[in-house]
N, C-alpha and C positions, 0 to 999 in steps of 0.2 A: 617588406611592408612596414610602414611607419606605425609605431605604437603610440597610444594616447599617453598624456602625461599622468603622473601619479595622482595629482590633485583631482583630475577629472574622473579617474577610476574610483576614487573615494566616494564620489556621489552615489555610486551603486551599493557600496558596502555600508554606508552610514545608516540608511533606512532599515537594513536588515538588523543592524546593531540595536537601533531603537526598538524594533518589534521584539527582538529576542529578550532584551532586558525588561520590557513591559510585561511580556508573558511570564518570564521566570519570577520577577518580583511579585506580580499579582498572584501567581500560583502558590508561591511560598507563603504569602500573607493569608491567602484563602485556606490553605492547609493548616496553618497555625491557629487562625481565629474562627474558622468554620463559616464565616460570612464577612463580606467586605461592605463597608458603608462608603459609598463613593461621594464623600463630601469634598468641599474645596481644599481643605488641608491635605487630605490623603492624595487627591489628584495632583496637587501642586508638588508634593514630595515625589510622587511617582514620575511625573513629567521631568523634573530636574534630574532624577536618577537616570532615566532613559536617555535624555539628551546628552548628559555628560558621559556616562559610561558607554552608551551606544556609539557616540561619535569617536571617542578615544579608541574603543575596541575595533570599530569598523576601519578606521584609518590605519591602526597598527597592524591589523590582520592583512589588509591589502598590501601594506609595505613589506610585510614578511613574505607574502606570496610572491611579490615582485622580486625580492632578493633570492628566493629559492629558484624561481624560474631563470633568473640571470645566471646563477651558479650552474643550473642544469644545462643551459644553452652553452655556457663556456666549456663545460665538461664534454658535451657532445661535439663541440667544435674541435677540441683538442684531440678527441679520439678519431675524428674524421681524417682520412688520408688515402693515399693511393691504394693501400692494401685493403681498405674497407669494402671496396666494391666486390672483392672476391669472397666475402664472408658467406659461409655456407648456411642455408636455412633448411630446416626440415620441411617436408612437404605438408601442405595443409591437411590432407587426409590422415597422415601419420600423427600430427599434433592433435587433431580432433579425437581420433580413436584412442590414443594414449591417455588423453585427459578424461575421456568418457569412462574408460575402464578403471582408471585410477580413482576417480571421484566415486563411482558406484561401489568400488571395493571398500572405500573408507566408510561408506554409509551402510554397508552390508551388516555390520554388527547391530545396528538399530533394527534392521529388518528381522534378524534372528531373535533379538531380545523381545520385540513386541509382536512376534508372529501370532496371528496372520496379519495384524495391522493395529494401529491405534484407531479404535472405533469410537471416537468421541464427537464433539461438535454436533453437526446436523444429520449424521448418518442414520440414526435410529428413525427420525422422521421420514427421511428419504426411503428407507427400507419399508416403512409402513405403506408408503405410496406404491412401491413396487409390488408388494404382496397383494394389496387391495385393488391395484390398477386404477386408483382414484388419484390422478395427478393434479397438482396445482403449481403455479409458477412462483410461489413464495421462495422456493429454492430452485435454482436453474434446472429446467426439465432435462436439458441435454446432459447435465452431469448425473442426474438421477437415472436416466436411461442407460448411461455408461456403466454405473454401478450395477444396474439390473442385468446388463449384458455379461459382465464378469461373473455375477452371481449365477446366471444360467449356465455359463461355460463351466463353472466349478461344479455345479450339480450334475452336468453331463459327464464330467470327469470323475465324479465320486462324492463330492461334498460341497456344501455352501462355504465352508471354511476355506477350501482351496480357492474358490472364486474370489473371496476377499483377499487372500494372499496374492493371487495373480493381479488383482487391481492395485495393491500396494506396490508390487514389483514393477508394474507398468508405470506408475507414478514416479517411482524412484529413478527408473531409466530415462523417462521423459525429462525430468528435472535435471538430471546429470547431463543429458544431451544438450539442453539449452545453455547450461553453464559452460560446457565444452565448446559450444559454438562461439560464445563470448571470448574464451581464451584463444581460439583459433583466429578470430578477427583481430584480437590484440597482437598476436604474433605476426599476422599478415600486415598489420599497420606499421610495423617496425618499432614497436614499443620496446623499451629497455628490458634487460633481464630482471632487474629489480621489481618492476611492475608485474612481470609475468609470474615470478616466484610468489610475491605477496598475494596476487589474485588466486593462484593455484592453492596456496595454503588456506586462503579464505574459503574456497570452494570445498576443500577436503575436510577441514577441521572445524569450521563454524558449526557449533552444536545444533543450532536450530534447523540447519539443512537436514540433518539426520532425523530429527523429530518430524518435521513437516513432510519429508519424503515418504514416510510410512503412515501419515495421518490421512484417513479417507475423508477429504474435504475438498470442495471446489477450489479453495484458495491455492492449493499446491499446483494443480494443473493450470489455473489461471496465471499464477506466478511464472510458470514455465513459458506459456505462450506470450505473456506480456513482455517478458525479457526478449524473446525472439522478435516480437513486433518492434520494440525500441531499437534493438540492434539492426534490424533490417532498414528501419527508417534512417538510422545513422549512416548505414552503408550507402543507401541511395543518395543521401545528401553529400556524403564525403566523395563519392564518385563524380559528382557534379556533371553528369551527362545532361546537357541542356537540350533535351529532346522530349517529345511527347511519347516516343516509343518505349514501352516498358521492357525491363530486363528480368533476369531471374530473381534478383533481390526484390523487385516490385511484386512478383508473384508470391514470394514468401511473406512479404509485408502484408499483403491482402489476406492471405490464408490465416496467418497468425492473428491478425486483427479481428477477423470474423470469429476465430476460436475464442478470443478474449471477450467478445460481445456475447457469445453463447454461454460462457462460463460465469460471468458476473455482470450485473447491471452497471457496475462502476466502469466497466470497459467502454460502455456507450458514453458515459459522462466525460471520461478522460478524452475520448475522441472529439467531443464537442468543444473542449478547451483547445485541443490541437487545431481544430477548424478555425476557431477565433484567432489563433496565432498565425495561421496560414494566410488569412485574408490580407492583413497589413504587410506581411512578408512578400506576398505576391504583388502588392501595390507598389512597394518601394524596392523590390529586389531586381533592379535593372541588370540585364544580362543573364538572369537565371529564371526568367518567367516561365519558360517551357518546363524546366525542371520542377519549379514550385507548383505550376499548374497541374503537372502530372501527379504530384503528391497530393494536391488538393482533390483531384478527381478520384484517386485511389482511396483516400480517406473517406470521401463521401460514399464510394462504392462499399467500403467496409461497413459503414454505419447503416446504409440502406439494405445491403445484402444480409448483414447479420440480423437486422430486425425482421426482414422477410423470412429468413430461415426459422427464426424463433416463432413467428406466427404460424408457419407451416407445421412445425413440430407440435405446437400448441393444439392445432386443429386435428392432426393425426392421432394425438393421444387423448383427444376429447377432454382436455384439461380445463380446470376452472381457474378463475383469476384468484391469486392469493391475496391475503390481507395486505393493504398498503401501509400499515402502521409503522413498518420499518423506516419508511421515508420520513416519518413524522417524529423520529426519535428526539431530535433537538427541541422542537416546539413542545413536545410532551414534557420534557425535563423543565423547560422554562415556565410552562403554565403550572406544573405541579409545585415548583419551588415558590413561584409568585403567590400561589394560593396559600401555601403554608405560612408565608410571612405577612400576607395582607388579606386573606379571604375569610378570616374568622373561624378557621378549622379548630382552633384551641389546642393544637399539638405543640406549639412553641410559645415561650413567654414573649418573644419578640413580635408575635402576630398582632398587628394594629387594627385588624378588621376594617381597613379603609377601602376595600374593593367595592365597586358599585354592584348592586344586586343583580343587574342583567348579566354582568360579566361572571359573577359568581354562579349564577344559574347555568350559563352555558358550559362553564368548566365542569360542573357537576353532571351535566348531560354527556359531556365528552369523556370525563374520567369517572367511571362508575364505581359504586360501592366504596366511596371514600378512598379510592386507590392511591390518592396523593399521599396518604399516611405511610405508604410503603416506599416513599421516595428515598433513593440512595444517590448521592451526588455523582458517583463515578460510573453508574450504569442505569440505562433507561428501562431495562427489561421489567423490573419490578412494577413500575407504574404502567408500562406499555401494555401489559397483559390485561389491564382493566379498562383500556380505552375503547370507546365506541366510535369507530371510523365512519359510521353513518352520519355523524354530525359534520364531518369534513366533506363528505361526498355530496350530501343532499342539503346541507345548510351552510354551503361554502361562504356565502356573503356574511352571514352572522358570525361564523368562525373567524374569518379574516378581520372583520371589524373589531371583535373582542381581542384578537391576538395583537393587532397593531395598536389599539387603544391602551392595552396593558403595557406594551413596549414603551409607548410615549410616557406613561405614568410611572412605570417602575423599570427604567432601563438598567439600573444597577443589578436588579435581581435576574434579569435576562442574561446579562453579561456574566454574572456569577455562575449561573447554571451552565452556560457554555464553557466557561473556564474549568469548571469542576469535571464535566464529563469528558473534556478533551485534554485534561492535565497530562496524561501520558504522552500525548503527541507534542505538546507545547513546551514541556520542561524536561531536560535531561536528568534532573534530580528527583523527579516524581517517582514514587513507588506505589501509588494507589492502583496503577494499572495492573500490578502483579496480583492484586487481591480482589479486583472488580467482580469476577465471576464466582468467587468463593461464597458459600452460604453457611458454612460451619457444620453442615451435615454430611456432605459428600466429599470424599478425598479425590483429588485429580482434576480440580477446576482452577488451578493456578494460571499463571501466564501461559504455560504450555499445558494444554489439556491432555490428560491421560486416562480419564474416567472410563471405566468399562461398565456399561449398563447391562448387567447380566440378565435382569428380568426381561428386557426387550430383545436381547440378542440370542440368548439360549434357545427359545422356542423356534428360532429361524435356523438352528443348526450352526450358529456362529459362536465359537468359544475361544477363550484365550489359551494358547498352546505354545508358550515361549520355548524356543530352542536353545536359549542361553539364559537360564533363570537368574544366575548371579548378576549378570550385566543388566537384566531387566530390573532387578531391585535397585541397582545403583542409578540407572538412568531415570527410573520412576521417582526415586527420592530426590534427585537433582531437580526434576521438573516440579514435583509437588511441593517442594520447600522453596521454590524460586532461588535455587542455588546460584544462578548467574549473577544475582545482586551482590554476592560475596566475592566475586572475582575482581581483584584490584585492576583498575584502569581498563582492562579488556571488557568490563561490563558495559562500558559506554558505547561499544558497537553492538550491544545486545538490547539496550533499552530503546524503546520506540521514540523517545523525545529527541534523539540525535538527528533523525533522518529528514524531518521537515526542514530543519535549519541547514543541514548538509546540502539539500537541494536548493535552498534559497541562496546560500553562499556560492554554489556552483553557478547558478544563474547570474549572480552579481559579477563573478569573475569573468564569465563568458561575455557579458555585456560590456564590462570595463575594457576588455582586450579586443573588443569589436569582432569577436568570433560568434557571429549571429546565427549561422545555420544550426549549430548544435543546440541552440535554445529550443528548436522545434521538437526533437525527441524528448528534451527535458520537460517541455510543457505537457507532454503525455503523463510523465511521472508526477509533476506538481498538480495536474488536473485530477489525478487519482487521489493524491493527498487531500485535496479540497473535499472530495466526497467522504473521506474518513472523518473530517471534522464535523460532518453532519450525521455521523453514525451513532449507534446506541452506546458504545463503550470502546475501550482500547483493548485490543487482543493481538496476540502475535500473528494469527492467521490473516488479519486485516492488513497489517503493515508489512507482512512478509514479501509481497511483490516489490515493494520499494526497497527492501533490504537487499534483494538480489539484483536489481537493475542499477541503482545509483553507483555502486562500486565500479561497475563496468563502464558506465557513461563517464565517470570521472577519470578512469584510467585511459580510455581511448583518446587518441589525438583529436584536437578540435580544429574545425575549418575556420579560416579567417575571411575577411572581406574580399580580398583579391587573390587569395591563394589558400593553400591548406598545408598542414604539417603532416608528415608521414607519407606513406606510399598509397596511391589511389587503389581502392580495392576492386574497382570495376573498370574495364576498358570500354571503349565506345561500343564494342560488339557484345560485351558481357557474356 
């Protein structure tokens, strides 16, 4: 297959470089000054920096990747020979179970240290719903019911504590199984030993796997099924069976996709992005239209089936609709910040009180009790708890008019609010994400949450009962003091600001090399990333599904326009 020239490949890398330097430079200036004035001078300097540094970096990085690929291809060619065909491979079953047991064993110390589990994040709210049987869909009902099932099983076996411990063990094994599936596919695809070793070390030793595997939160299980969904989509496309008849991979793709929809609303939105990518692919994908049509139908089935199941569960539990303010996190931050700088609140010396009265009145109806005074740039929760969503639901037209009018009048403040709350996702050098949830009163609300709410958990019979107290103290100190920020170089695979750009660079590389089919599973990941940019803050649990999927999608061989690298994973019969 003929490859494009280096110059044409740079076209895809240069825009990524521009965006990267824009975000990093703006985030650094915002962190330093607290506010950015988007005047002509500042914008001109920023544009010159982005165009110059972004172009040089984009072209240089693409050239480096081309050189590395050329060396890898030459090395692979020199190793090929008559004897290679007799190379012995371990059976897939043996690889899967060996990896599964090995990964789970590496995480077992976290399980013993935090026994019965890390009960932070939303579990106390979900336990309250379980005990009262008053469910709402603010947190996924399916996950709440799953916690309830383990709690009931534990009580039947002797204690609620045992139920929570069984839940954590189930999570640990499910997450380890999904990673092992990725390693098995990597081995089946003919990936080199170096990739296999690196990915295996990552699965076993990456510290956040250990913490998240025993944290009772929807994000752990969502991450596991999301990885399976991405892997199965990759396998379907790599097999290139141009038929409408589904195979085993298709079944697992649909089941894991429905699981993702049940466990997070983000799963639905990521699928919507994939659907948007599938339509043009189907339109221009000559020779593969049956394959792409099959994937399109299965993706639509996942979306429709998942939403139908959610509605059924909602009805059976007689649940009520949760507050939708979570979806308004970014507008809440933008309106609160704009009011502080222009609404006459009197909290900042920069407040010019230039906001129109009708806009000021609507914001005060929307953000009650002067809640905008609690505005923190890096997290929306402080203001969000004061919002009156009635204004959005029943005065929609007034709200939209005010929101858009203020955007046109104060675009810089809207942009500053977005940059501040998303700093952790947009800049690898940001550290505000590590302290976003901290309030100075409760220990255990750093980037990795370890807080144990004794007042809420003890009455339910759930108590901390570490089986390895020394390790518990070490791991808790590492989490509570954000110790990962002190790890030289390796910290950059732990900070969230690396992963969005990693995904963008992978997309640019695949587009430049005309390997278009792998862009479809990547669109799932990037679609999920887009939902994070609209979220309330930066947390490990939000970015974690991206942390576990991107390394595998990067390591797996990529299909080209007229052929594909590696060994097909599915035959015509599958």
